ROZAZA-674975 format. One record per residue: residue number from 1; residue in one letter; x negated, z, y of N, C-alpha, C in turn. Coordinates in steps of 0.1 Angstrom, whole numbers, padded with zeros to 4 digits. Last residue first. Example, Ala and Ser with C-alpha at 12.3 -4.5 7.8 and 13.67 -1.06 7.14 Angstrom:
REM residues 2
VEXFI pos code   n.u   n.w   n.v  ca.u  ca.w  ca.v   c.u   c.w   c.v
VEXFI   2    S -0128  0071 -0022 -0137  0071 -0011 -0129  0079  0000
VEXFI   1    A -0132  0078 -0057 -0123  0078 -0045 -0132  0078 -0033
//
This chain:
REM residues 94
VEXFI pos code   n.u   n.w   n.v  ca.u  ca.w  ca.v   c.u   c.w   c.v
VEXFI  94    Y  0659  0374  0212  0666  0357  0213  0651  0355  0208
VEXFI  93    Q  0662  0399  0215  0679  0395  0206  0672  0379  0201
VEXFI  92    K  0641  0428  0215  0641  0416  0212  0657  0410  0207
VEXFI  91    Q  0654  0451  0239  0649  0450  0223  0650  0436  0221
VEXFI  90    I  0653  0480  0261  0651  0463  0259  0646  0460  0245
VEXFI  89    P  0676  0505  0262  0659  0501  0259  0663  0487  0256
VEXFI  88    P  0699  0506  0290  0698  0507  0274  0682  0501  0272
VEXFI  87    E  0671  0514  0304  0680  0521  0294  0696  0513  0300
VEXFI  86    S  0637  0518  0304  0648  0510  0306  0659  0516  0296
VEXFI  85    H  0604  0525  0319  0620  0526  0313  0628  0522  0312
VEXFI  84    L  0585  0505  0330  0582  0521  0326  0595  0526  0317
VEXFI  83    I  0574  0476  0333  0586  0485  0329  0585  0493  0323
VEXFI  82    G  0554  0465  0362  0555  0467  0343  0567  0476  0342
VEXFI  81    G  0550  0458  0384  0563  0453  0380  0561  0458  0364
VEXFI  80    D  0529  0474  0398  0526  0465  0392  0536  0457  0384
VEXFI  79    D  0544  0497  0401  0541  0493  0414  0536  0478  0411
VEXFI  78    G  0569  0502  0376  0555  0501  0382  0556  0495  0396
VEXFI  77    A  0604  0506  0373  0595  0497  0371  0582  0505  0377
VEXFI  76    T  0632  0514  0356  0623  0521  0362  0610  0507  0362
VEXFI  75    V  0667  0496  0351  0651  0497  0348  0642  0507  0360
VEXFI  74    F  0691  0489  0333  0689  0498  0347  0671  0503  0348
VEXFI  73    Y  0701  0460  0322  0696  0469  0320  0693  0481  0334
VEXFI  72    S  0722  0435  0302  0721  0442  0314  0713  0455  0314
VEXFI  71    N  0738  0406  0289  0726  0419  0291  0721  0423  0302
VEXFI  70    P  0751  0390  0298  0755  0394  0283  0740  0402  0280
VEXFI  69    I  0774  0381  0318  0760  0390  0313  0761  0393  0304
VEXFI  68    G  0785  0347  0322  0786  0358  0319  0776  0367  0321
VEXFI  67    A  0803  0320  0320  0791  0322  0327  0792  0339  0324
VEXFI  66    G  0825  0311  0290  0817  0307  0305  0806  0316  0308
VEXFI  65    N  0828  0320  0263  0840  0322  0277  0834  0319  0289
VEXFI  64    S  0803  0311  0252  0818  0303  0247  0828  0307  0258
VEXFI  63    G  0780  0313  0277  0786  0315  0264  0799  0308  0262
VEXFI  62    T  0756  0312  0299  0766  0307  0295  0769  0309  0280
VEXFI  61    A  0741  0343  0314  0739  0329  0303  0749  0326  0303
VEXFI  60    W  0721  0366  0335  0732  0354  0333  0726  0346  0326
VEXFI  59    V  0711  0400  0331  0706  0383  0323  0720  0376  0324
VEXFI  58    N  0702  0421  0357  0714  0410  0349  0708  0404  0346
VEXFI  57    V  0692  0448  0367  0686  0436  0359  0692  0430  0350
VEXFI  56    R  0680  0473  0390  0695  0467  0379  0688  0454  0376
VEXFI  55    F  0658  0500  0395  0662  0484  0393  0673  0480  0384
VEXFI  54    K  0637  0523  0410  0645  0517  0401  0656  0505  0403
VEXFI  53    D  0618  0530  0429  0614  0523  0417  0624  0520  0405
VEXFI  52    G  0636  0537  0453  0624  0540  0447  0618  0527  0435
VEXFI  51    W  0666  0519  0446  0658  0531  0452  0648  0533  0446
VEXFI  50    L  0674  0486  0437  0686  0502  0441  0675  0510  0450
VEXFI  49    P  0668  0457  0433  0663  0470  0439  0673  0475  0441
VEXFI  48    L  0679  0438  0409  0682  0439  0419  0678  0452  0429
VEXFI  47    V  0672  0404  0400  0668  0420  0395  0670  0419  0411
VEXFI  46    S  0690  0381  0374  0684  0389  0387  0681  0404  0386
VEXFI  45    V  0681  0355  0359  0679  0367  0358  0677  0377  0371
VEXFI  44    R  0700  0324  0347  0692  0331  0357  0691  0344  0355
VEXFI  43    I  0711  0312  0324  0715  0311  0339  0701  0315  0348
VEXFI  42    L  0706  0302  0290  0697  0311  0303  0701  0302  0317
VEXFI  41    E  0714  0298  0265  0721  0290  0278  0716  0298  0285
VEXFI  40    P  0696  0312  0250  0697  0297  0246  0703  0293  0259
VEXFI  39    P  0679  0340  0261  0686  0334  0262  0686  0321  0253
VEXFI  38    R  0645  0348  0255  0653  0337  0267  0665  0337  0257
VEXFI  37    G  0635  0378  0250  0634  0369  0247  0645  0358  0254
VEXFI  36    L  0632  0407  0256  0643  0404  0253  0638  0392  0241
VEXFI  35    V  0602  0409  0265  0604  0414  0254  0618  0410  0249
VEXFI  34    R  0601  0385  0282  0591  0387  0274  0596  0397  0264
VEXFI  33    L  0621  0395  0304  0626  0383  0298  0612  0383  0282
VEXFI  32    V  0612  0415  0314  0625  0413  0308  0623  0407  0297
VEXFI  31    A  0586  0401  0327  0588  0415  0317  0602  0415  0308
VEXFI  30    I  0599  0385  0347  0594  0384  0334  0590  0390  0322
VEXFI  29    R  0612  0406  0363  0620  0394  0357  0613  0388  0341
VEXFI  28    I  0591  0423  0372  0605  0424  0364  0607  0417  0355
VEXFI  27    K  0575  0398  0385  0571  0402  0373  0582  0414  0366
VEXFI  26    D  0596  0396  0409  0594  0383  0398  0585  0390  0386
VEXFI  25    V  0596  0420  0418  0606  0414  0413  0605  0405  0399
VEXFI  24    R  0568  0418  0427  0572  0427  0417  0583  0423  0413
VEXFI  23    L  0573  0398  0445  0563  0395  0434  0565  0404  0425
VEXFI  22    N  0590  0409  0462  0592  0397  0453  0580  0392  0443
VEXFI  21    P  0572  0427  0475  0585  0431  0466  0594  0420  0458
VEXFI  20    R  0552  0412  0490  0548  0420  0480  0561  0425  0466
VEXFI  19    S  0562  0397  0509  0558  0391  0494  0561  0396  0485
VEXFI  18    S  0563  0413  0527  0578  0407  0525  0576  0402  0514
VEXFI  17    Q  0537  0418  0536  0540  0426  0530  0555  0420  0526
VEXFI  16    A  0529  0389  0537  0523  0397  0532  0528  0407  0526
VEXFI  15    T  0546  0384  0564  0549  0377  0558  0540  0384  0540
VEXFI  14    E  0534  0404  0587  0547  0405  0580  0550  0398  0567
VEXFI  13    V  0508  0396  0584  0511  0407  0579  0527  0412  0580
VEXFI  12    E  0516  0372  0596  0507  0369  0587  0507  0384  0579
VEXFI  11    S  0526  0380  0621  0534  0370  0612  0528  0370  0603
VEXFI  10    V  0502  0390  0634  0512  0398  0632  0526  0391  0624
VEXFI   9    L  0490  0365  0641  0481  0380  0632  0495  0392  0627
VEXFI   8    E  0498  0354  0662  0500  0346  0646  0500  0363  0631
VEXFI   7    V  0505  0374  0679  0516  0370  0674  0514  0362  0660
VEXFI   6    N  0475  0371  0685  0485  0382  0681  0499  0381  0672
VEXFI   5    A  0475  0349  0694  0466  0355  0682  0475  0364  0675
VEXFI   4    A  0488  0349  0718  0496  0339  0704  0483  0346  0694
VEXFI   3    T  0474  0365  0734  0492  0371  0730  0495  0359  0716
VEXFI   2    S  0439  0365  0728  0455  0365  0731  0463  0367  0726
VEXFI   1    M  0420  0398  0724  0425  0383  0714  0438  0381  0724
//
């Protein structure tokens, strides 16, 4: 195998590995909004990996006082991005 082919193969593996965490984060984001509902003035949902299967999820929205975080959760997520536990529990609000 040529050096160029080796570099291309390594690049493909790195791309596949680096996209897996993003897919998991996207699935966590979707799962939170599915349960919570969508705030009317939603700006974004940030999912911050902490350690292992633990994540901080902040729901950013615009309110009467400007932008803020009306909902924030510490979640445990499975490898598939499904939420196994949340503190506080996620409840339908919107």
